[in-house]
N, C-alpha and C positions, 0 to 999 in steps of 0.2 A: 350831609343831613344827619340829624339826630336819628338814632335807630328806630324810634317809634314812628317818626314822620316817613322815613325811608320805607318802612314796612307798609304803611298805609298807601303810599304812592305806588309801590310795586304791585300791591293787590289791585289797585284801580287799573294800572297798565295791563296786567294780566287779564282782568275781567273784560277789558275792551278788546282783547285779542292780540296776542303777540304777532300774529300773521299780518296785522294791519300796520306794523311799524316798517318804515322805509329807511334806507341808508343812502347817503350821498357823500361823495368824496370830491374834493378839489385840491389840486396842487401836486407836488412831486411825490415820487415813491422812494426816493433815496433819503438816507439819514441827513440831518442838518439842512434840510430844504423845507421851505414853507409849505404847510398844508392845512386843510380844514375839513372837518366832517360833521355830519349831522345825522341824528336819528330822529324821525318824526312819526308820530302816530296820532290817533284822534284825540288823545288826552295829554300828550306830552311832546315837548321838543327838547332835545339835548344837542348842544353845539360845542364843538371843541376846535379852537383855533390855535395854531402853533406857527406863528409867522415872524416873530421878533428874534433878533440876535441869533441868526443862523438856526432858527427853529429850536431854540432851547428855552422858550418861555411860553407856557401853556395857559390858555384861559378856557374855562368850561362853564357852560350855563345849563341849568335844568329849569324848564318852564312848565308849570301846570297850566295847560291851555284852558281849563275850565274855571280857573280862579287866578287870573292873571293880574294880581294886585288890585282887584276890584274895579278895573276899568278897561276900556278899549281905546288905547292911546291913538292908534291909527285912525279910527273913526272920528275921534275927537278932533284930531288935526284936520281932517278933511271937512269937518263941519265948521271950522273956524276960518279956513283959508280958501279963497276961490282959486281953483286950478283950471287953467285954460288949455 
């Protein structure tokens, strides 16, 4: 993130309470083995997946849960398709 955006995001996360953030891990504990982790709080979700090519290719996502690209994709999906 650009420094000004990172600073604003961090201030919001701190204001919501760092003690509200949870950590989850899935996968191996050894080097070069697939793994995934996430940090999730009331305002933010950070995911890191390292599963490709003997765990040497990382993907990371930061989501602002209060401004998720202006829409709720999951709800929109459920409103359009009947689930039985």
